[in-house]
C-alpha positions in Angstrom: -6.0 -4.9 -11.7 -8.7 -7.4 -11.1 -11.7 -9.0 -12.9 -15.2 -7.6 -12.8 -15.9 -9.4 -9.5 -12.9 -7.8 -7.8 -10.8 -11.0 -7.9 -7.1 -10.8 -8.7 -7.0 -14.5 -9.7 -9.8 -16.8 -10.9 -9.2 -20.5 -11.8 -11.9 -22.9 -12.9 -11.2 -26.6 -13.5 -7.5 -25.9 -13.6 -5.7 -29.1 -14.6 -2.1 -30.0 -15.5 -1.0 -33.4 -16.6 2.6 -34.6 -17.4 1.9 -37.7 -19.4 0.1 -40.2 -17.2 0.7 -38.1 -14.1 -1.9 -35.5 -13.0 -0.1 -32.8 -11.1 -3.1 -30.5 -10.6 -6.6 -32.1 -10.8 -9.5 -29.7 -11.7 -9.0 -27.1 -9.0 -11.3 -24.1 -8.6 -10.4 -21.0 -6.6 -10.7 -17.2 -6.4 -8.2 -14.8 -4.9 -9.7 -11.4 -4.0 -7.7 -8.4 -4.8 -5.5 -7.2 -2.0 -5.6 -10.4 0.0 -3.0 -13.0 0.9 -4.0 -16.4 -0.3 -2.2 -19.6 0.7 -1.7 -22.8 -1.0 -0.8 -25.2 1.8 0.3 -28.7 1.2 3.2 -31.2 1.4 6.1 -31.3 -1.2 4.9 -32.8 -4.4 1.2 -31.7 -3.9 1.1 -29.5 -7.0 1.6 -26.0 -5.4 4.5 -25.0 -7.7 2.8 -26.5 -10.7 -0.3 -24.1 -10.0 2.2 -21.1 -10.0 3.7 -22.2 -13.2 0.4 -22.4 -14.9 -1.0 -19.1 -13.6 2.2 -17.3 -14.6 2.1 -18.7 -18.1 5.3 -20.8 -17.7 3.5 -24.0 -18.3 0.5 -24.6 -20.4 -2.7 -25.9 -18.6 -4.1 -29.2 -19.9 -7.6 -28.3 -19.0 -9.5 -25.4 -17.5 -9.5 -21.6 -17.5 -7.6 -19.0 -15.5 -7.6 -15.2 -15.3 -4.8 -13.3 -13.6 -4.9 -9.6 -13.1 -8.0 -9.5 -15.2 -6.4 -11.3 -18.2 -6.8 -14.7 -19.7 -3.6 -16.8 -19.0 -3.9 -18.7 -22.2 -4.9 -15.9 -24.5 -3.1 -12.9 -23.0 0.1 -14.3 -21.3 2.2 -11.2 -21.9 -0.4 -9.0 -20.2 -0.4 -11.3 -17.3 3.5 -11.3 -17.0 3.6 -7.5 -17.0 1.4 -7.4 -13.9 2.9 -10.1 -11.7 6.0 -10.5 -9.6 7.6 -13.7 -8.3 9.7 -14.6 -5.3 11.5 -17.9 -5.3 12.1 -20.4 -2.5 15.8 -19.7 -2.9 17.3 -16.2 -2.9 18.8 -15.9 -6.3 20.7 -12.7 -6.9 23.8 -11.8 -8.8 26.3 -11.8 -5.8 28.9 -10.0 -7.8 26.7 -7.0 -8.3 25.7 -4.4 -5.7 22.1 -4.0 -4.6 21.6 -1.1 -6.9 23.1 -2.9 -9.8 20.8 -5.8 -9.2 17.9 -3.4 -9.4 19.4 -1.9 -12.5 19.7 -5.3 -14.1 16.1 -6.1 -13.3 15.0 -2.8 -14.9 16.9 -3.6 -18.0 15.4 -7.1 -18.3 11.9 -5.7 -18.0 12.6 -2.7 -20.2 11.5 -0.2 -17.5 11.8 3.5 -17.8 11.9 6.0 -14.9 12.5 3.1 -12.5 15.1 4.9 -10.3 12.5 6.7 -8.1 10.8 3.4 -7.5 14.1 1.7 -6.7 14.9 4.4 -4.2 11.5 4.0 -2.6 12.0 0.2 -2.3 15.5 0.5 -0.8 14.2 2.9 1.8 11.2 0.7 2.6 13.4 -2.4 3.1 16.0 -0.4 5.0 18.7 -1.2 2.4 19.6 2.4 1.3 22.9 2.4 3.2 23.9 -0.9 1.6 23.0 -0.1 -1.9 26.6 0.0 -3.1 27.6 -3.2 -1.3 27.7 -6.5 -3.3 24.7 -8.6 -2.4 27.1 -11.5 -1.8 28.0 -9.7 1.4 24.3 -9.3 2.5 22.8 -11.4 5.3 20.0 -14.0 4.4 17.4 -11.5 5.6 18.8 -8.6 3.5 19.0 -10.9 0.4 15.4 -11.9 0.9 14.4 -8.2 1.2 16.4 -7.5 -2.1 14.6 -10.4 -3.8 11.2 -8.9 -2.9 12.3 -5.4 -4.0 13.2 -6.8 -7.4 9.7 -8.5 -7.6 8.1 -5.1 -6.8 10.2 -2.9 -9.0 7.7 -2.9 -11.9 4.8 -2.2 -9.6 3.0 -5.5 -10.1 -0.6 -6.0 -8.8 0.1 -9.6 -7.8 3.1 -11.4 -6.4 3.6 -15.1 -6.4 5.7 -16.4 -3.5 6.7 -20.0 -3.8 7.9 -21.4 -0.5 9.6 -18.1 0.3 10.8 -19.1 3.9 11.9 -22.6 3.2 15.3 -23.4 4.9 15.3 -20.1 6.8 16.0 -20.1 10.5 13.0 -19.1 12.8 14.1 -15.5 13.3 14.6 -14.8 9.6 11.3 -16.5 8.8 9.3 -14.4 11.2 11.0 -11.3 9.8 9.9 -12.3 6.4 6.4 -12.8 7.6 6.3 -9.2 8.7 7.7 -8.1 5.3 5.0 -10.0 3.4 2.2 -8.6 5.5 3.7 -5.1 5.1 4.1 -5.5 1.4 0.5 -6.6 1.1 -0.8 -3.6 3.1 1.6 -0.8 2.1 1.7 -1.5 -1.6 -1.7 -3.0 -2.0 -0.3 -6.1 -3.7 -2.3 -9.3 -3.8 -0.1 -12.2 -2.6 -0.4 -15.9 -3.5 1.8 -17.8 -1.1 2.7 -21.5 -1.3 3.9 -23.2 1.9 4.2 -26.5 3.8 4.6 -24.7 7.1 1.3 -24.8 9.0 2.1 -21.8 11.3 3.1 -19.7 8.3 -0.2 -20.2 6.4 -2.1 -19.6 9.7 -0.3 -16.3 10.5 -0.2 -14.8 7.0 -3.2 -15.9 4.9 -6.6 -14.4 4.7 -7.8 -17.7 3.0 -6.1 -21.0 2.6 -6.5 -23.9 0.2 -5.2 -27.2 1.4 -3.9 -29.2 -1.5 -2.9 -32.9 -1.6 -2.0 -35.0 -4.7 -3.1 -32.2 -7.0 -6.6 -31.7 -5.5 -7.9 -29.1 -3.1 -9.2 -31.0 -0.1 -10.4 -27.9 1.9 -10.7 -24.1 1.3 -11.5 -21.3 3.7 -10.1 -18.8 6.3 -7.8 -20.4 8.8 -10.5 -20.0 11.5 -13.1 -21.7 9.3 -10.9 -24.6 8.5 -9.9 -25.2 12.1 -13.6 -25.0 13.3 -14.3 -28.0 11.0 -12.3 -30.4 13.3 -14.1 -30.8 16.6 -11.6 -33.4 17.9 -8.0 -33.9 19.0 -5.5 -36.3 17.4 -3.1 -38.5 19.1 -0.1 -39.8 17.1 1.2 -43.0 18.7 4.2 -45.3 18.0 4.7 -48.4 20.1 7.6 -50.8 20.6 5.5 -53.8 20.1 2.7 -54.6 17.7 -0.7 -53.4 18.8 -3.9 -54.3 17.2 -6.4 -51.7 15.8 -9.1 -53.4 17.9 -7.2 -52.7 21.2 -6.8 -49.0 20.3 -10.5 -48.7 19.3 -11.5 -50.1 22.7 -10.0 -47.2 24.6 -12.9 -44.9 25.7 -13.0 -41.7 23.8 -11.3 -42.9 20.6 -13.7 -42.4 17.6 -11.3 -43.4 14.8 -8.1 -45.2 14.3 -5.8 -44.9 11.3 -2.4 -46.6 10.6 0.5 -44.3 9.7 3.5 -46.4 8.7 4.8 -47.7 12.0 2.6 -45.4 14.0 -1.2 -44.9 14.7 -3.2 -41.7 14.4 -6.2 -41.7 16.9 -9.1 -39.3 16.5 -10.3 -38.5 20.1 -13.0 -36.5 21.8 -10.5 -34.9 24.2 -6.8 -35.9 24.5 -6.8 -34.9 28.1 -9.6 -37.3 28.8 -8.3 -40.2 26.6 -4.7 -40.3 27.5 -5.1 -41.9 31.0 -7.2 -44.7 29.5 -4.7 -45.1 26.7 -1.7 -45.4 29.0 -3.6 -47.9 31.1 -4.5 -50.0 28.1 -1.1 -50.1 26.6 1.1 -49.7 29.7 3.9 -47.1 29.7 6.8 -49.4 28.6 4.9 -50.2 25.3 4.8 -46.6 24.1 7.8 -45.4 22.1 6.5 -42.0 21.1 3.3 -40.0 21.6 2.2 -36.6 20.2 -1.0 -34.6 20.7 -2.4 -32.5 17.9 -4.9 -29.9 18.9 -7.3 -28.2 16.4 -5.0 -26.6 13.8 -4.5 -26.6 10.0 -2.4 -29.6 10.6 -5.3 -31.4 12.2 -7.6 -30.4 9.3 -5.1 -32.1 7.0 -5.0 -35.2 9.2 -8.7 -35.4 9.4 -9.2 -35.2 5.7 -6.3 -37.3 4.4 -5.5 -39.6 7.4 -1.8 -38.5 7.4 0.4 -35.7 8.6 1.5 -33.1 6.1 5.2 -33.9 6.4 4.5 -37.5 5.6 2.3 -36.8 2.6 3.1 -35.8 -1.0 5.6 -37.0 -3.6 8.6 -35.4 -2.0 9.9 -34.1 -5.4 12.7 -31.5 -5.3 12.0 -28.5 -7.4 14.8 -26.9 -9.5 14.2 -23.4 -8.3 17.2 -21.9 -10.1 15.9 -23.2 -13.4 12.4 -21.9 -12.6 13.8 -18.5 -11.8 15.7 -18.2 -15.0 12.5 -19.2 -16.9 10.7 -16.3 -15.1 13.4 -13.8 -15.9 13.5 -14.8 -19.6 9.7 -14.6 -19.7 9.9 -11.0 -18.5 12.0 -10.0 -21.5 
């Protein structure tokens, strides 16, 4: 279900404060039905808080939001009936089989006639032959598949995926990317995905909102965002102290920013600037150097002056507690 403009999610002035701390600061965005929308930002940027507010698990301080055509504040139960959720951690009952986990989910959501849907999902995720096995014996990839199957059991129109690939090895991560794309296309489900992986957002999302310290700093398609940055970035760390003036004097350097013990240089072309930079600093002064070509990472650097993995509050989310809140809310 969507609103009259065909949007699955609409947020206007969405704000969440915890005492004196503003976790989400007057954000506005729309998620078209059937799309994959990404919230991209460092840990502590406010991504999980936005999901908590949109799913009705946390009251918003200010603003308005509609999810699946319903007002989050006024009609929270209608919202919960139409959404699914996939956690960063795979949290299943390891002592139950795959089918028993589906049964438990159906009981929690008071579903009737759910078995045909469960059979369809097991077939789609290639888990039919392991339905009687305890999920504690499943591989990480299989457990992720089962988690998504549980989220899809009640046929939601929107799925929230909060850092779904965090901590996974590259092969499992790419497998999950294919699953997310497939679920979006095959089941027609709108996906709101949070991530701090640049490549993930670039590969999966139709549109991306880059968030930092609770504010949206850029929104658009991955191509639109990358086209904003008509420059390369050079991240540089030196053994000895180097003055900003010395770096600015290198031909082709348009901007210099300090980043802890390192420097970030905005340059016209890394290939053209590097020879002059090496000549100016001498090779034995440079401890580490990295070149960032136009990407979503370079968009973040251009706007905030820091790399995504060096930004944010670094807070650790209690995903197990969050998951249990979701399951209780479904009852």
